[in-house]
Structures are given as structure tokens and as C-alpha cells.
C-alpha positions as CSV (number, residue, x, y, z in Angstrom):
1,M,0.0,0.0,0.0
2,R,1.6,3.3,-1.1
3,S,-0.6,5.7,0.8
4,V,-0.4,6.3,4.5
5,L,-3.8,8.1,4.7
6,P,-6.0,5.0,5.0
7,L,-3.8,3.6,7.8
8,L,-3.9,7.0,9.7
9,I,-7.7,7.2,9.3
10,L,-8.1,3.7,10.5
11,T,-5.8,4.3,13.5
12,F,-7.6,7.5,14.5
13,C,-11.0,5.8,14.1
14,A,-10.0,3.0,16.3
15,V,-8.6,5.3,19.0
16,S,-11.7,7.6,18.7
17,A,-14.1,4.7,19.0
18,A,-12.8,3.8,22.4
19,Q,-13.5,7.3,23.9
20,T,-16.5,8.3,26.0
21,P,-18.8,11.0,24.8
22,P,-17.7,14.6,25.4
23,P,-18.9,16.2,28.6
24,A,-21.2,19.2,28.7
25,A,-19.8,22.6,27.5
26,D,-19.4,23.9,31.1
27,A,-17.7,20.7,32.3
28,A,-15.4,20.7,29.3
29,A,-14.4,24.4,29.9
30,A,-13.7,23.6,33.6
31,T,-11.6,20.6,32.6
32,L,-9.5,22.6,30.1
33,N,-9.0,25.4,32.7
34,A,-7.7,22.9,35.2
35,I,-4.9,21.6,32.9
36,T,-1.5,23.1,33.3
37,M,0.2,23.2,29.9
38,P,2.4,21.2,29.4
39,A,1.8,18.5,32.0
40,M,5.0,16.7,31.1
41,V,8.1,17.6,29.0
42,G,10.7,15.3,27.6
43,V,13.9,15.4,25.6
44,G,15.9,12.6,24.0
45,I,17.6,11.1,21.0
46,A,16.3,9.1,18.1
47,G,18.1,7.0,15.5
48,N,17.6,4.6,12.7
49,Q,19.7,2.6,10.2
50,F,19.5,5.2,7.4
51,S,20.1,8.7,8.8
52,G,21.9,8.1,12.2
53,W,21.0,10.1,15.3
54,N,18.9,13.2,15.9
55,A,17.5,15.1,19.0
56,F,13.9,15.6,19.9
57,G,11.8,17.6,22.4
58,T,8.2,16.9,23.4
59,A,5.4,18.2,25.5
60,I,2.8,15.7,26.7
61,V,-0.7,16.6,27.9
62,P,-3.2,14.1,29.4
63,M,-6.5,14.4,27.7
64,S,-8.1,11.8,30.0
65,P,-6.7,9.0,32.3
66,S,-6.4,6.8,29.2
67,M,-5.5,9.3,26.4
68,Y,-2.5,11.6,25.9
69,Y,-1.7,14.3,23.4
70,S,1.9,14.9,22.4
71,A,3.6,17.7,20.5
72,T,7.1,16.9,19.3
73,A,9.9,18.7,17.4
74,D,12.9,16.9,15.9
75,V,16.2,18.4,15.0
76,F,18.3,16.6,12.3
77,P,21.9,17.5,11.7
78,I,22.8,17.4,8.0
79,K,26.5,17.5,6.9
80,A,27.0,20.0,4.1
81,T,29.9,21.6,2.2
82,I,29.4,25.2,1.2
83,N,32.1,27.3,-0.4
84,D,34.6,24.5,0.3
85,K,33.8,24.6,4.0
86,S,32.2,21.6,5.8
87,G,29.7,22.0,8.5
88,Y,26.3,21.0,9.7
89,L,22.9,22.4,8.8
90,L,19.9,21.7,11.0
91,T,16.6,20.6,9.6
92,T,13.4,20.0,11.7
93,S,10.1,18.4,11.7
94,A,7.2,19.0,14.0
95,R,4.3,16.6,14.8
96,G,1.3,16.1,17.0
97,G,-0.1,12.8,18.2
98,V,-2.8,11.1,20.1
99,H,-1.8,8.1,22.3
100,R,-4.1,5.5,24.0
101,V,-2.9,3.8,27.2
102,L,-2.8,0.1,26.7
103,I,-1.0,-0.9,30.0
104,N,-0.9,1.2,33.2
105,S,0.7,-0.2,36.4
106,K,2.3,1.6,39.3
107,S,5.6,2.3,37.5
108,F,5.1,1.2,33.8
109,M,2.8,2.5,31.1
110,G,2.5,1.3,27.5
111,L,0.8,3.5,24.8
112,L,-0.2,3.1,21.2
113,G,-0.9,6.1,19.0
114,A,-0.5,8.0,15.8
115,D,1.5,11.1,15.0
116,I,1.2,13.4,12.0
117,G,3.3,16.4,11.2
118,Y,5.3,18.5,8.8
119,A,9.0,18.2,7.9
120,F,10.9,21.3,7.1
121,G,13.7,19.9,5.0
122,T,16.8,21.1,3.3
123,G,15.5,20.2,-0.2
124,A,16.4,16.4,-0.2
125,A,14.4,13.6,1.4
126,T,16.2,11.9,4.3
127,A,15.4,8.6,6.0
128,N,13.7,10.4,8.9
129,A,11.5,12.9,7.0
130,S,10.5,13.9,3.5
131,A,12.2,17.1,2.3
132,N,9.2,19.3,2.8
133,G,5.8,17.9,3.5
134,V,3.4,16.0,5.7
135,S,4.5,12.7,7.3
136,G,2.7,10.3,9.5
137,A,3.7,7.6,11.9
138,V,2.3,4.9,14.2
139,T,4.0,4.9,17.6
140,L,4.3,2.3,20.4
141,T,5.7,3.9,23.6
142,A,7.0,2.4,26.8
143,V,7.3,4.7,29.9
144,Y,9.0,3.7,33.1
145,Q,8.4,5.9,36.2
146,I,11.7,6.3,38.2
147,S,10.4,8.9,40.7
148,P,7.3,11.1,41.1
149,S,8.8,13.8,38.8
150,W,11.0,11.7,36.5
151,A,10.4,8.9,33.9
152,V,12.2,7.4,31.0
153,M,10.5,6.7,27.7
154,M,11.2,4.6,24.7
155,P,9.0,5.3,21.7
156,I,9.3,3.2,18.6
157,R,7.8,5.0,15.6
158,A,7.0,3.5,12.2
159,L,7.3,6.5,10.0
160,Y,5.7,6.4,6.5
161,L,7.9,8.0,3.8
162,P,6.1,8.7,0.6
163,A,9.4,9.6,-1.2
164,F,10.7,6.1,-0.5
165,G,7.3,4.3,-0.6
166,G,7.7,2.5,2.7
167,W,7.9,2.5,6.4
168,N,11.0,3.5,8.4
169,P,11.3,2.2,12.1
170,I,12.8,4.9,14.4
171,V,13.8,4.0,17.9
172,E,13.8,6.8,20.4
173,F,15.0,7.2,24.0
174,G,14.2,10.1,26.3
175,I,13.8,11.5,29.8
176,V,10.4,12.9,30.9
177,F,10.0,15.6,33.6
178,K,6.7,16.2,35.3
179,P,6.6,19.7,36.8
180,K,4.5,20.1,39.9
């Protein structure tokens, strides 16, 4: 299958079908006013077999006890030679995702979700992102709580790359801080 759109629609439909109906407008407004943004922040590294390593930062907001929203920015170093001088350019991608809790124990949480975002490339497609354009991914995340304020996370993303016509697995590792 060459199009990621049907898979993303199916994933979002499956996640949406498991949700409860929205509360009344007043209850929803009270719930939104009670959330401190962001509820958790994380940083880490990601890597895959094609493009090496990159850094990421993420903000995580609980939508309900069983659903989380994430906003993530990736920074990719690209080696370049300009005017006979070698150096690194930075290219980025930004994405948002919805993640459903599959397992939740005292110190471990497993989530499954989908991310969609935009890659701001340097003009050539890489193994992490298309040059410029929308990309989507299915993400399986493990989170291990090490203290009330700190956790480690290991997301595994299957990123669809239209330029290459396939899926690219990206393993990530990060530290999550929960401000009080």
C-alpha cells in the first residue's frame, strides 16, 4: 500500500471509537481550565539505520486518564559543504499525536498512538523525513516511572515516507520531567 492516509484514518477511528462521549460545555471548559500546559516535558535522542541520530523535544498533555496528546519537534543535523567549508545544517520536523494507554501499572505505562506532522527539509528527502511535507507515523511507547517527577520513555515509531514508498522504524529514548 503506497498511501499512509488509509492507515492513519483507521488508527484515528480505532482510537476515537474507544473514547467516551464529550462532557457538557461547562464541564469541558472547567476541565480545560484545570490543565497546566504542558503536564510533562521530555527530551531525547532518536536513531535509525539510514540517517543516524537526531535530537527531539516533546510536550505531553493528558486528555483523560487513558488518552494523551503529544507535540514533538525533531532536529536533524545534515552535513554539508558550502564554499569549500564543511559544516552541519539543521533541519526540523514538528508533529502532534494522540496516544491511548494500553497498559498502566504503578511504574510502567504502554501506549499506542499515531503522529502526524510536517517536515521542514533542506531540499532532499532523508530517511527520517521527507524534504518538505506531511509525514505520518504509528507509535508504540513504553514509559517507566523512576520517581514522582521523572520517567524514561522509549517510543518506537513506524514513519511512513512517501518519497521512499515504505515504512521506516525509528527507535527513540528520552527523559520525561513532570513539573509540579
